[in-house]
Structures are given as C-alpha cells and as structure tokens.
N, CA, C, O and CB atoms as a CASP TS submission, in Angstrom:
PFRMAT TS
TARGET T0000
AUTHOR 0000-0000-0000
METHOD Language model
MODEL 1
PARENT N/A
ATOM      1  N   MET     1      11.017  10.942   7.885  1.00  0.00           N
ATOM      2  CA  MET     1       9.696  10.381   7.735  1.00  0.00           C
ATOM      3  C   MET     1       9.401   9.556   8.987  1.00  0.00           C
ATOM      4  O   MET     1      10.218   8.742   9.416  1.00  0.00           O
ATOM      5  CB  MET     1       9.586   9.519   6.434  1.00  0.00           C
ATOM      6  N   LYS     2       8.225   9.778   9.562  1.00  0.00           N
ATOM      7  CA  LYS     2       7.858   9.083  10.789  1.00  0.00           C
ATOM      8  C   LYS     2       6.726   8.080  10.602  1.00  0.00           C
ATOM      9  O   LYS     2       6.598   7.128  11.373  1.00  0.00           O
ATOM     10  CB  LYS     2       7.469  10.080  11.833  1.00  0.00           C
ATOM     11  N   LEU     3       5.909   8.293   9.583  1.00  0.00           N
ATOM     12  CA  LEU     3       4.740   7.442   9.396  1.00  0.00           C
ATOM     13  C   LEU     3       4.361   7.390   7.922  1.00  0.00           C
ATOM     14  O   LEU     3       4.460   8.386   7.206  1.00  0.00           O
ATOM     15  CB  LEU     3       3.556   7.949  10.238  1.00  0.00           C
ATOM     16  N   ILE     4       3.929   6.224   7.485  1.00  0.00           N
ATOM     17  CA  ILE     4       3.438   6.051   6.121  1.00  0.00           C
ATOM     18  C   ILE     4       2.009   5.535   6.186  1.00  0.00           C
ATOM     19  O   ILE     4       1.760   4.473   6.758  1.00  0.00           O
ATOM     20  CB  ILE     4       4.349   5.076   5.307  1.00  0.00           C
ATOM     21  N   HIS     5       1.074   6.267   5.611  1.00  0.00           N
ATOM     22  CA  HIS     5      -0.278   5.748   5.395  1.00  0.00           C
ATOM     23  C   HIS     5      -0.228   5.055   4.050  1.00  0.00           C
ATOM     24  O   HIS     5      -0.069   5.711   3.020  1.00  0.00           O
ATOM     25  CB  HIS     5      -1.393   6.895   5.438  1.00  0.00           C
ATOM     26  N   LEU     6      -0.359   3.751   4.043  1.00  0.00           N
ATOM     27  CA  LEU     6      -0.167   2.969   2.826  1.00  0.00           C
ATOM     28  C   LEU     6      -1.498   2.471   2.278  1.00  0.00           C
ATOM     29  O   LEU     6      -2.271   1.813   2.974  1.00  0.00           O
ATOM     30  CB  LEU     6       0.764   1.790   3.094  1.00  0.00           C
ATOM     31  N   ASN     7      -1.740   2.794   1.039  1.00  0.00           N
ATOM     32  CA  ASN     7      -2.896   2.263   0.320  1.00  0.00           C
ATOM     33  C   ASN     7      -2.626   2.368  -1.171  1.00  0.00           C
ATOM     34  O   ASN     7      -1.761   3.131  -1.601  1.00  0.00           O
ATOM     35  CB  ASN     7      -4.204   3.022   0.705  1.00  0.00           C
ATOM     36  N   ASP     8      -3.353   1.616  -1.941  1.00  0.00           N
ATOM     37  CA  ASP     8      -3.314   1.755  -3.389  1.00  0.00           C
ATOM     38  C   ASP     8      -4.330   2.845  -3.733  1.00  0.00           C
ATOM     39  O   ASP     8      -5.012   3.353  -2.843  1.00  0.00           O
ATOM     40  CB  ASP     8      -3.634   0.381  -4.131  1.00  0.00           C
ATOM     41  N   SER     9      -4.438   3.204  -4.999  1.00  0.00           N
ATOM     42  CA  SER     9      -5.294   4.325  -5.388  1.00  0.00           C
ATOM     43  C   SER     9      -6.256   3.946  -6.504  1.00  0.00           C
ATOM     44  O   SER     9      -5.863   3.305  -7.480  1.00  0.00           O
ATOM     45  CB  SER     9      -4.446   5.506  -5.822  1.00  0.00           C
ATOM     46  N   LYS    10      -7.512   4.342  -6.360  1.00  0.00           N
ATOM     47  CA  LYS    10      -8.486   4.126  -7.432  1.00  0.00           C
ATOM     48  C   LYS    10      -8.234   5.056  -8.601  1.00  0.00           C
ATOM     49  O   LYS    10      -8.525   4.706  -9.745  1.00  0.00           O
ATOM     50  CB  LYS    10      -9.904   4.323  -6.912  1.00  0.00           C
ATOM     51  N   GLY    11      -7.692   6.246  -8.329  1.00  0.00           N
ATOM     52  CA  GLY    11      -7.457   7.240  -9.371  1.00  0.00           C
ATOM     53  C   GLY    11      -6.029   7.219  -9.880  1.00  0.00           C
ATOM     54  O   GLY    11      -5.108   6.822  -9.167  1.00  0.00           O
ATOM     55  N   ALA    12      -5.855   7.648 -11.112  1.00  0.00           N
ATOM     56  CA  ALA    12      -4.527   7.745 -11.706  1.00  0.00           C
ATOM     57  C   ALA    12      -3.764   8.914 -11.092  1.00  0.00           C
ATOM     58  O   ALA    12      -4.366   9.816 -10.509  1.00  0.00           O
ATOM     59  CB  ALA    12      -4.624   7.906 -13.237  1.00  0.00           C
ATOM     60  N   ALA    13      -2.445   8.897 -11.223  1.00  0.00           N
ATOM     61  CA  ALA    13      -1.607   9.988 -10.719  1.00  0.00           C
ATOM     62  C   ALA    13      -2.068  11.319 -11.305  1.00  0.00           C
ATOM     63  O   ALA    13      -2.282  11.437 -12.511  1.00  0.00           O
ATOM     64  CB  ALA    13      -0.120   9.739 -11.059  1.00  0.00           C
ATOM     65  N   GLY    14      -2.216  12.310 -10.442  1.00  0.00           N
ATOM     66  CA  GLY    14      -2.615  13.633 -10.884  1.00  0.00           C
ATOM     67  C   GLY    14      -4.096  13.817 -11.126  1.00  0.00           C
ATOM     68  O   GLY    14      -4.522  14.892 -11.549  1.00  0.00           O
ATOM     69  N   SER    15      -4.893  12.788 -10.867  1.00  0.00           N
ATOM     70  CA  SER    15      -6.327  12.873 -11.144  1.00  0.00           C
ATOM     71  C   SER    15      -7.082  13.692 -10.094  1.00  0.00           C
ATOM     72  O   SER    15      -8.191  14.163 -10.345  1.00  0.00           O
ATOM     73  CB  SER    15      -6.918  11.480 -11.221  1.00  0.00           C
ATOM     74  N   GLY    16      -6.472  13.856  -8.921  1.00  0.00           N
ATOM     75  CA  GLY    16      -7.148  14.564  -7.838  1.00  0.00           C
ATOM     76  C   GLY    16      -8.170  13.694  -7.110  1.00  0.00           C
ATOM     77  O   GLY    16      -8.814  14.151  -6.165  1.00  0.00           O
ATOM     78  N   LEU    17      -8.319  12.453  -7.541  1.00  0.00           N
ATOM     79  CA  LEU    17      -9.259  11.524  -6.923  1.00  0.00           C
ATOM     80  C   LEU    17      -8.607  10.923  -5.682  1.00  0.00           C
ATOM     81  O   LEU    17      -7.572  10.266  -5.783  1.00  0.00           O
ATOM     82  CB  LEU    17      -9.690  10.406  -7.925  1.00  0.00           C
ATOM     83  N   ASP    18      -9.198  11.141  -4.526  1.00  0.00           N
ATOM     84  CA  ASP    18      -8.652  10.646  -3.269  1.00  0.00           C
ATOM     85  C   ASP    18      -9.500   9.472  -2.789  1.00  0.00           C
ATOM     86  O   ASP    18     -10.296   9.600  -1.859  1.00  0.00           O
ATOM     87  CB  ASP    18      -8.606  11.773  -2.196  1.00  0.00           C
ATOM     88  N   ARG    19      -9.315   8.341  -3.433  1.00  0.00           N
ATOM     89  CA  ARG    19     -10.064   7.132  -3.074  1.00  0.00           C
ATOM     90  C   ARG    19      -9.082   5.988  -2.848  1.00  0.00           C
ATOM     91  O   ARG    19      -8.248   5.685  -3.702  1.00  0.00           O
ATOM     92  CB  ARG    19     -11.100   6.760  -4.182  1.00  0.00           C
ATOM     93  N   ARG    20      -9.199   5.370  -1.697  1.00  0.00           N
ATOM     94  CA  ARG    20      -8.304   4.259  -1.346  1.00  0.00           C
ATOM     95  C   ARG    20      -8.728   2.980  -2.058  1.00  0.00           C
ATOM     96  O   ARG    20      -9.899   2.766  -2.371  1.00  0.00           O
ATOM     97  CB  ARG    20      -8.290   4.035   0.181  1.00  0.00           C
ATOM     98  N   GLU    21      -7.724   2.139  -2.301  1.00  0.00           N
ATOM     99  CA  GLU    21      -7.971   0.828  -2.894  1.00  0.00           C
ATOM    100  C   GLU    21      -7.113  -0.184  -2.141  1.00  0.00           C
ATOM    101  O   GLU    21      -6.134   0.180  -1.489  1.00  0.00           O
ATOM    102  CB  GLU    21      -7.649   0.819  -4.439  1.00  0.00           C
ATOM    103  N   HIS    22      -7.485  -1.437  -2.238  1.00  0.00           N
ATOM    104  CA  HIS    22      -6.725  -2.506  -1.591  1.00  0.00           C
ATOM    105  C   HIS    22      -5.323  -2.591  -2.199  1.00  0.00           C
ATOM    106  O   HIS    22      -5.103  -2.230  -3.355  1.00  0.00           O
ATOM    107  CB  HIS    22      -7.462  -3.864  -1.730  1.00  0.00           C
ATOM    108  N   ILE    23      -4.391  -3.076  -1.392  1.00  0.00           N
ATOM    109  CA  ILE    23      -2.993  -3.184  -1.806  1.00  0.00           C
ATOM    110  C   ILE    23      -2.890  -4.056  -3.062  1.00  0.00           C
ATOM    111  O   ILE    23      -3.306  -5.214  -3.071  1.00  0.00           O
ATOM    112  CB  ILE    23      -2.123  -3.773  -0.658  1.00  0.00           C
ATOM    113  N   GLY    24      -2.327  -3.467  -4.115  1.00  0.00           N
ATOM    114  CA  GLY    24      -2.119  -4.190  -5.373  1.00  0.00           C
ATOM    115  C   GLY    24      -3.308  -4.209  -6.295  1.00  0.00           C
ATOM    116  O   GLY    24      -3.225  -4.785  -7.379  1.00  0.00           O
ATOM    117  N   CYS    25      -4.415  -3.602  -5.910  1.00  0.00           N
ATOM    118  CA  CYS    25      -5.634  -3.641  -6.720  1.00  0.00           C
ATOM    119  C   CYS    25      -5.951  -2.310  -7.395  1.00  0.00           C
ATOM    120  O   CYS    25      -6.984  -2.180  -8.051  1.00  0.00           O
ATOM    121  CB  CYS    25      -6.800  -4.053  -5.863  1.00  0.00           C
ATOM    122  N   GLY    26      -5.082  -1.332  -7.243  1.00  0.00           N
ATOM    123  CA  GLY    26      -5.350  -0.008  -7.792  1.00  0.00           C
ATOM    124  C   GLY    26      -4.370   0.390  -8.875  1.00  0.00           C
ATOM    125  O   GLY    26      -3.690  -0.448  -9.467  1.00  0.00           O
ATOM    126  N   LYS    27      -4.312   1.690  -9.120  1.00  0.00           N
ATOM    127  CA  LYS    27      -3.484   2.241 -10.189  1.00  0.00           C
ATOM    128  C   LYS    27      -1.989   2.193  -9.869  1.00  0.00           C
ATOM    129  O   LYS    27      -1.169   2.151 -10.787  1.00  0.00           O
ATOM    130  CB  LYS    27      -3.894   3.667 -10.466  1.00  0.00           C
ATOM    131  N   ILE    28      -1.621   2.198  -8.593  1.00  0.00           N
ATOM    132  CA  ILE    28      -0.203   2.111  -8.228  1.00  0.00           C
ATOM    133  C   ILE    28       0.285   0.684  -8.457  1.00  0.00           C
ATOM    134  O   ILE    28       1.360   0.467  -9.017  1.00  0.00           O
ATOM    135  CB  ILE    28       0.023   2.541  -6.741  1.00  0.00           C
ATOM    136  N   GLY    29      -0.504  -0.272  -8.027  1.00  0.00           N
ATOM    137  CA  GLY    29      -0.201  -1.687  -8.255  1.00  0.00           C
ATOM    138  C   GLY    29       0.869  -2.241  -7.335  1.00  0.00           C
ATOM    139  O   GLY    29       1.531  -1.505  -6.604  1.00  0.00           O
ATOM    140  N   LEU    30       1.023  -3.568  -7.390  1.00  0.00           N
ATOM    141  CA  LEU    30       1.994  -4.245  -6.540  1.00  0.00           C
ATOM    142  C   LEU    30       3.421  -3.787  -6.829  1.00  0.00           C
ATOM    143  O   LEU    30       4.201  -3.568  -5.903  1.00  0.00           O
ATOM    144  CB  LEU    30       1.888  -5.748  -6.724  1.00  0.00           C
ATOM    145  N   LYS    31       3.764  -3.642  -8.106  1.00  0.00           N
ATOM    146  CA  LYS    31       5.125  -3.255  -8.475  1.00  0.00           C
ATOM    147  C   LYS    31       5.481  -1.873  -7.915  1.00  0.00           C
ATOM    148  O   LYS    31       6.547  -1.700  -7.325  1.00  0.00           O
ATOM    149  CB  LYS    31       5.282  -3.262 -10.004  1.00  0.00           C
ATOM    150  N   GLY    32       4.600  -0.900  -8.096  1.00  0.00           N
ATOM    151  CA  GLY    32       4.860   0.451  -7.604  1.00  0.00           C
ATOM    152  C   GLY    32       4.930   0.516  -6.091  1.00  0.00           C
ATOM    153  O   GLY    32       5.804   1.182  -5.537  1.00  0.00           O
ATOM    154  N   LEU    33       4.013  -0.174  -5.415  1.00  0.00           N
ATOM    155  CA  LEU    33       4.021  -0.179  -3.950  1.00  0.00           C
ATOM    156  C   LEU    33       5.255  -0.891  -3.406  1.00  0.00           C
ATOM    157  O   LEU    33       5.831  -0.472  -2.402  1.00  0.00           O
ATOM    158  CB  LEU    33       2.752  -0.847  -3.412  1.00  0.00           C
ATOM    159  N   LYS    34       5.655  -1.972  -4.078  1.00  0.00           N
ATOM    160  CA  LYS    34       6.853  -2.704  -3.655  1.00  0.00           C
ATOM    161  C   LYS    34       8.085  -1.813  -3.779  1.00  0.00           C
ATOM    162  O   LYS    34       8.924  -1.791  -2.878  1.00  0.00           O
ATOM    163  CB  LYS    34       7.033  -3.992  -4.496  1.00  0.00           C
ATOM    164  N   GLN    35       8.204  -1.086  -4.872  1.00  0.00           N
ATOM    165  CA  GLN    35       9.341  -0.173  -5.040  1.00  0.00           C
ATOM    166  C   GLN    35       9.334   0.897  -3.954  1.00  0.00           C
ATOM    167  O   GLN    35      10.384   1.240  -3.410  1.00  0.00           O
ATOM    168  CB  GLN    35       9.308   0.487  -6.435  1.00  0.00           C
ATOM    169  N   PHE    36       8.166   1.417  -3.642  1.00  0.00           N
ATOM    170  CA  PHE    36       8.051   2.472  -2.627  1.00  0.00           C
ATOM    171  C   PHE    36       8.449   1.964  -1.251  1.00  0.00           C
ATOM    172  O   PHE    36       9.303   2.571  -0.603  1.00  0.00           O
ATOM    173  CB  PHE    36       6.624   3.016  -2.584  1.00  0.00           C
ATOM    174  N   ILE    37       7.857   0.870  -0.785  1.00  0.00           N
ATOM    175  CA  ILE    37       8.119   0.435   0.588  1.00  0.00           C
ATOM    176  C   ILE    37       9.506  -0.166   0.771  1.00  0.00           C
ATOM    177  O   ILE    37       9.990  -0.276   1.897  1.00  0.00           O
ATOM    178  CB  ILE    37       7.083  -0.569   1.009  1.00  0.00           C
ATOM    179  N   ASN    38      10.149  -0.557  -0.327  1.00  0.00           N
ATOM    180  CA  ASN    38      11.513  -1.081  -0.232  1.00  0.00           C
ATOM    181  C   ASN    38      12.564  -0.013  -0.502  1.00  0.00           C
ATOM    182  O   ASN    38      13.757  -0.315  -0.513  1.00  0.00           O
ATOM    183  CB  ASN    38      11.697  -2.229  -1.201  1.00  0.00           C
ATOM    184  N   ASN    39      12.145   1.223  -0.718  1.00  0.00           N
ATOM    185  CA  ASN    39      13.077   2.333  -0.861  1.00  0.00           C
ATOM    186  C   ASN    39      13.804   2.500   0.473  1.00  0.00           C
ATOM    187  O   ASN    39      13.168   2.434   1.526  1.00  0.00           O
ATOM    188  CB  ASN    39      12.337   3.658  -1.285  1.00  0.00           C
ATOM    189  N   PRO    40      15.126   2.717   0.453  1.00  0.00           N
ATOM    190  CA  PRO    40      15.862   2.851   1.716  1.00  0.00           C
ATOM    191  C   PRO    40      15.273   3.899   2.678  1.00  0.00           C
ATOM    192  O   PRO    40      15.348   3.718   3.893  1.00  0.00           O
ATOM    193  CB  PRO    40      17.294   3.209   1.417  1.00  0.00           C
ATOM    194  N   ALA    41      14.704   4.959   2.169  1.00  0.00           N
ATOM    195  CA  ALA    41      14.113   5.994   3.030  1.00  0.00           C
ATOM    196  C   ALA    41      12.873   5.486   3.755  1.00  0.00           C
ATOM    197  O   ALA    41      12.489   6.040   4.786  1.00  0.00           O
ATOM    198  CB  ALA    41      13.755   7.229   2.203  1.00  0.00           C
ATOM    199  N   CYS    42      12.250   4.450   3.235  1.00  0.00           N
ATOM    200  CA  CYS    42      11.012   3.924   3.823  1.00  0.00           C
ATOM    201  C   CYS    42      11.231   2.672   4.669  1.00  0.00           C
ATOM    202  O   CYS    42      10.357   2.291   5.447  1.00  0.00           O
ATOM    203  CB  CYS    42      10.020   3.616   2.730  1.00  0.00           C
ATOM    204  N   LYS    43      12.386   2.033   4.524  1.00  0.00           N
ATOM    205  CA  LYS    43      12.609   0.736   5.168  1.00  0.00           C
ATOM    206  C   LYS    43      12.461   0.770   6.694  1.00  0.00           C
ATOM    207  O   LYS    43      11.997  -0.205   7.284  1.00  0.00           O
ATOM    208  CB  LYS    43      13.981   0.235   4.816  1.00  0.00           C
ATOM    209  N   ALA    44      12.843   1.861   7.331  1.00  0.00           N
ATOM    210  CA  ALA    44      12.794   1.931   8.795  1.00  0.00           C
ATOM    211  C   ALA    44      11.444   2.421   9.313  1.00  0.00           C
ATOM    212  O   ALA    44      11.242   2.501  10.525  1.00  0.00           O
ATOM    213  CB  ALA    44      13.893   2.842   9.305  1.00  0.00           C
ATOM    214  N   VAL    45      10.532   2.747   8.423  1.00  0.00           N
ATOM    215  CA  VAL    45       9.232   3.283   8.809  1.00  0.00           C
ATOM    216  C   VAL    45       8.158   2.214   8.586  1.00  0.00           C
ATOM    217  O   VAL    45       8.007   1.697   7.479  1.00  0.00           O
ATOM    218  CB  VAL    45       8.903   4.577   8.004  1.00  0.00           C
ATOM    219  N   HIS    46       7.429   1.895   9.628  1.00  0.00           N
ATOM    220  CA  HIS    46       6.370   0.900   9.500  1.00  0.00           C
ATOM    221  C   HIS    46       5.124   1.548   8.894  1.00  0.00           C
ATOM    222  O   HIS    46       4.698   2.610   9.350  1.00  0.00           O
ATOM    223  CB  HIS    46       6.042   0.266  10.878  1.00  0.00           C
ATOM    224  N   PRO    47       4.541   0.925   7.880  1.00  0.00           N
ATOM    225  CA  PRO    47       3.345   1.505   7.276  1.00  0.00           C
ATOM    226  C   PRO    47       2.087   1.232   8.095  1.00  0.00           C
ATOM    227  O   PRO    47       1.970   0.209   8.769  1.00  0.00           O
ATOM    228  CB  PRO    47       3.165   0.969   5.875  1.00  0.00           C
ATOM    229  N   VAL    48       1.160   2.166   8.017  1.00  0.00           N
ATOM    230  CA  VAL    48      -0.165   2.002   8.591  1.00  0.00           C
ATOM    231  C   VAL    48      -1.116   1.868   7.411  1.00  0.00           C
ATOM    232  O   VAL    48      -1.202   2.765   6.572  1.00  0.00           O
ATOM    233  CB  VAL    48      -0.561   3.212   9.543  1.00  0.00           C
ATOM    234  N   LEU    49      -1.822   0.761   7.347  1.00  0.00           N
ATOM    235  CA  LEU    49      -2.732   0.551   6.223  1.00  0.00           C
ATOM    236  C   LEU    49      -3.920   1.491   6.291  1.00  0.00           C
ATOM    237  O   LEU    49      -4.499   1.718   7.353  1.00  0.00           O
ATOM    238  CB  LEU    49      -3.214  -0.889   6.192  1.00  0.00           C
ATOM    239  N   GLU    50      -4.264   2.023   5.151  1.00  0.00           N
ATOM    240  CA  GLU    50      -5.420   2.907   5.021  1.00  0.00           C
ATOM    241  C   GLU    50      -6.210   2.429   3.799  1.00  0.00           C
ATOM    242  O   GLU    50      -6.337   3.130   2.795  1.00  0.00           O
ATOM    243  CB  GLU    50      -4.984   4.430   4.881  1.00  0.00           C
ATOM    244  N   THR    51      -6.727   1.222   3.929  1.00  0.00           N
ATOM    245  CA  THR    51      -7.433   0.581   2.824  1.00  0.00           C
ATOM    246  C   THR    51      -8.923   0.466   3.136  1.00  0.00           C
ATOM    247  O   THR    51      -9.329   0.567   4.294  1.00  0.00           O
ATOM    248  CB  THR    51      -6.836  -0.808   2.537  1.00  0.00           C
ATOM    249  N   PRO    52      -9.735   0.254   2.102  1.00  0.00           N
ATOM    250  CA  PRO    52     -11.181   0.160   2.321  1.00  0.00           C
ATOM    251  C   PRO    52     -11.590  -1.206   2.871  1.00  0.00           C
ATOM    252  O   PRO    52     -12.004  -2.078   2.106  1.00  0.00           O
ATOM    253  CB  PRO    52     -11.925   0.435   1.019  1.00  0.00           C
ATOM    254  N   GLY    53     -11.479  -1.403   4.182  1.00  0.00           N
ATOM    255  CA  GLY    53     -11.799  -2.686   4.799  1.00  0.00           C
ATOM    256  C   GLY    53     -13.281  -2.858   5.037  1.00  0.00           C
ATOM    257  O   GLY    53     -13.815  -2.370   6.033  1.00  0.00           O
ATOM    258  N   LYS    54     -13.939  -3.537   4.144  1.00  0.00           N
ATOM    259  CA  LYS    54     -15.378  -3.772   4.296  1.00  0.00           C
ATOM    260  C   LYS    54     -15.668  -5.190   4.778  1.00  0.00           C
ATOM    261  O   LYS    54     -16.644  -5.430   5.488  1.00  0.00           O
ATOM    262  CB  LYS    54     -16.099  -3.516   2.973  1.00  0.00           C
ATOM    263  N   GLU    55     -14.819  -6.111   4.386  1.00  0.00           N
ATOM    264  CA  GLU    55     -15.013  -7.508   4.744  1.00  0.00           C
ATOM    265  C   GLU    55     -14.033  -7.891   5.844  1.00  0.00           C
ATOM    266  O   GLU    55     -12.984  -7.266   5.996  1.00  0.00           O
ATOM    267  CB  GLU    55     -14.837  -8.423   3.511  1.00  0.00           C
ATOM    268  N   GLU    56     -14.373  -8.905   6.599  1.00  0.00           N
ATOM    269  CA  GLU    56     -13.541  -9.373   7.695  1.00  0.00           C
ATOM    270  C   GLU    56     -12.162  -9.829   7.218  1.00  0.00           C
ATOM    271  O   GLU    56     -11.193  -9.765   7.974  1.00  0.00           O
ATOM    272  CB  GLU    56     -14.235 -10.504   8.421  1.00  0.00           C
ATOM    273  N   THR    57     -12.070 -10.285   5.977  1.00  0.00           N
ATOM    274  CA  THR    57     -10.816 -10.811   5.452  1.00  0.00           C
ATOM    275  C   THR    57      -9.958  -9.741   4.771  1.00  0.00           C
ATOM    276  O   THR    57      -8.819 -10.024   4.398  1.00  0.00           O
ATOM    277  CB  THR    57     -11.105 -11.922   4.478  1.00  0.00           C
ATOM    278  N   ASP    58     -10.473  -8.525   4.601  1.00  0.00           N
ATOM    279  CA  ASP    58      -9.737  -7.485   3.877  1.00  0.00           C
ATOM    280  C   ASP    58      -8.421  -7.105   4.549  1.00  0.00           C
ATOM    281  O   ASP    58      -7.374  -7.110   3.901  1.00  0.00           O
ATOM    282  CB  ASP    58     -10.598  -6.256   3.738  1.00  0.00           C
ATOM    283  N   ASP    59      -8.460  -6.779   5.826  1.00  0.00           N
ATOM    284  CA  ASP    59      -7.239  -6.333   6.502  1.00  0.00           C
ATOM    285  C   ASP    59      -6.160  -7.414   6.512  1.00  0.00           C
ATOM    286  O   ASP    59      -5.019  -7.117   6.158  1.00  0.00           O
ATOM    287  CB  ASP    59      -7.558  -5.913   7.930  1.00  0.00           C
ATOM    288  N   PRO    60      -6.465  -8.655   6.899  1.00  0.00           N
ATOM    289  CA  PRO    60      -5.416  -9.684   6.866  1.00  0.00           C
ATOM    290  C   PRO    60      -4.833  -9.893   5.457  1.00  0.00           C
ATOM    291  O   PRO    60      -3.633 -10.128   5.314  1.00  0.00           O
ATOM    292  CB  PRO    60      -5.977 -11.007   7.387  1.00  0.00           C
ATOM    293  N   ALA    61      -5.660  -9.811   4.439  1.00  0.00           N
ATOM    294  CA  ALA    61      -5.169  -9.992   3.066  1.00  0.00           C
ATOM    295  C   ALA    61      -4.240  -8.846   2.668  1.00  0.00           C
ATOM    296  O   ALA    61      -3.196  -9.084   2.061  1.00  0.00           O
ATOM    297  CB  ALA    61      -6.351 -10.084   2.075  1.00  0.00           C
ATOM    298  N   ASN    62      -4.607  -7.605   3.002  1.00  0.00           N
ATOM    299  CA  ASN    62      -3.758  -6.451   2.695  1.00  0.00           C
ATOM    300  C   ASN    62      -2.446  -6.518   3.472  1.00  0.00           C
ATOM    301  O   ASN    62      -1.383  -6.240   2.915  1.00  0.00           O
ATOM    302  CB  ASN    62      -4.495  -5.140   3.015  1.00  0.00           C
ATOM    303  N   ILE    63      -2.510  -6.879   4.738  1.00  0.00           N
ATOM    304  CA  ILE    63      -1.311  -6.997   5.571  1.00  0.00           C
ATOM    305  C   ILE    63      -0.388  -8.061   4.997  1.00  0.00           C
ATOM    306  O   ILE    63       0.824  -7.860   4.934  1.00  0.00           O
ATOM    307  CB  ILE    63      -1.684  -7.336   7.034  1.00  0.00           C
ATOM    308  N   ASP    64      -0.942  -9.180   4.584  1.00  0.00           N
ATOM    309  CA  ASP    64      -0.144 -10.269   4.002  1.00  0.00           C
ATOM    310  C   ASP    64       0.566  -9.799   2.727  1.00  0.00           C
ATOM    311  O   ASP    64       1.743 -10.105   2.532  1.00  0.00           O
ATOM    312  CB  ASP    64      -1.044 -11.494   3.692  1.00  0.00           C
ATOM    313  N   ARG    65      -0.126  -9.067   1.866  1.00  0.00           N
ATOM    314  CA  ARG    65       0.499  -8.561   0.637  1.00  0.00           C
ATOM    315  C   ARG    65       1.658  -7.629   0.951  1.00  0.00           C
ATOM    316  O   ARG    65       2.712  -7.709   0.319  1.00  0.00           O
ATOM    317  CB  ARG    65      -0.534  -7.832  -0.229  1.00  0.00           C
ATOM    318  N   VAL    66       1.470  -6.742   1.927  1.00  0.00           N
ATOM    319  CA  VAL    66       2.530  -5.797   2.299  1.00  0.00           C
ATOM    320  C   VAL    66       3.727  -6.555   2.873  1.00  0.00           C
ATOM    321  O   VAL    66       4.868  -6.270   2.508  1.00  0.00           O
ATOM    322  CB  VAL    66       2.005  -4.754   3.328  1.00  0.00           C
ATOM    323  N   ARG    67       3.488  -7.496   3.747  1.00  0.00           N
ATOM    324  CA  ARG    67       4.593  -8.277   4.332  1.00  0.00           C
ATOM    325  C   ARG    67       5.384  -9.013   3.258  1.00  0.00           C
ATOM    326  O   ARG    67       6.614  -9.049   3.300  1.00  0.00           O
ATOM    327  CB  ARG    67       4.052  -9.284   5.359  1.00  0.00           C
ATOM    328  N   LYS    68       4.685  -9.593   2.310  1.00  0.00           N
ATOM    329  CA  LYS    68       5.371 -10.294   1.217  1.00  0.00           C
ATOM    330  C   LYS    68       6.219  -9.341   0.391  1.00  0.00           C
ATOM    331  O   LYS    68       7.330  -9.691  -0.007  1.00  0.00           O
ATOM    332  CB  LYS    68       4.358 -10.999   0.317  1.00  0.00           C
ATOM    333  N   MET    69       5.712  -8.141   0.125  1.00  0.00           N
ATOM    334  CA  MET    69       6.471  -7.149  -0.647  1.00  0.00           C
ATOM    335  C   MET    69       7.690  -6.680   0.132  1.00  0.00           C
ATOM    336  O   MET    69       8.748  -6.458  -0.456  1.00  0.00           O
ATOM    337  CB  MET    69       5.581  -5.946  -1.008  1.00  0.00           C
ATOM    338  N   MET    70       7.560  -6.526   1.442  1.00  0.00           N
ATOM    339  CA  MET    70       8.668  -6.043   2.267  1.00  0.00           C
ATOM    340  C   MET    70       9.771  -7.109   2.385  1.00  0.00           C
ATOM    341  O   MET    70      10.945  -6.769   2.526  1.00  0.00           O
ATOM    342  CB  MET    70       8.155  -5.647   3.670  1.00  0.00           C
ATOM    343  N   ASN    71       9.401  -8.376   2.330  1.00  0.00           N
ATOM    344  CA  ASN    71      10.369  -9.457   2.466  1.00  0.00           C
ATOM    345  C   ASN    71      10.970  -9.887   1.148  1.00  0.00           C
ATOM    346  O   ASN    71      11.994 -10.571   1.136  1.00  0.00           O
ATOM    347  CB  ASN    71       9.729 -10.630   3.121  1.00  0.00           C
ATOM    348  N   ALA    72      10.362  -9.506   0.037  1.00  0.00           N
ATOM    349  CA  ALA    72      10.865  -9.876  -1.295  1.00  0.00           C
ATOM    350  C   ALA    72      11.843  -8.815  -1.778  1.00  0.00           C
ATOM    351  O   ALA    72      11.552  -7.622  -1.698  1.00  0.00           O
ATOM    352  CB  ALA    72       9.695 -10.042  -2.313  1.00  0.00           C
ATOM    353  N   GLN    73      12.952  -9.221  -2.259  1.00  0.00           N
ATOM    354  CA  GLN    73      13.939  -8.277  -2.794  1.00  0.00           C
ATOM    355  C   GLN    73      14.109  -8.499  -4.227  1.00  0.00           C
ATOM    356  O   GLN    73      14.898  -7.806  -4.869  1.00  0.00           O
ATOM    357  CB  GLN    73      15.265  -8.392  -2.103  1.00  0.00           C
TER
END
C-alpha cells in the first residue's frame, strides 16, 4: 500500500453511496477509522484527507482528529 485516501462515509457499507464525510462524523466513525489507521499494514502509510472541506476550520479539525487517533493506542 502506497497511499490512503482517508475520509468517513455518509453512506452505510455496501450502499454504493460515494459521499465523503468529516473524520468521525460518518457511518465508519472514530472507532472504525482508528482501528483502520492503526492496523500494522497502514502504520507506515501517511493518509491523505479526502473530506468535504467547506469551512476554513474543516481541514485543521479533521487533521487533528486523525493525529489523535494515530497517537492513541
């Protein structure tokens, strides 16, 4: 794995809905995303956020959530 596009999802698994959501605000949630990014196969790969950044504060807030999940064991 060389790259991870990281986002939460507005749609449930298998729904076919391809809509991004802010980290921890979608159907995957903080717990699911934390398990994913802390998986040994993902630890060496830096994620690229692919979230719906509409406000100036969206990206820093999403980045902060991801950093906290990556540092929490």
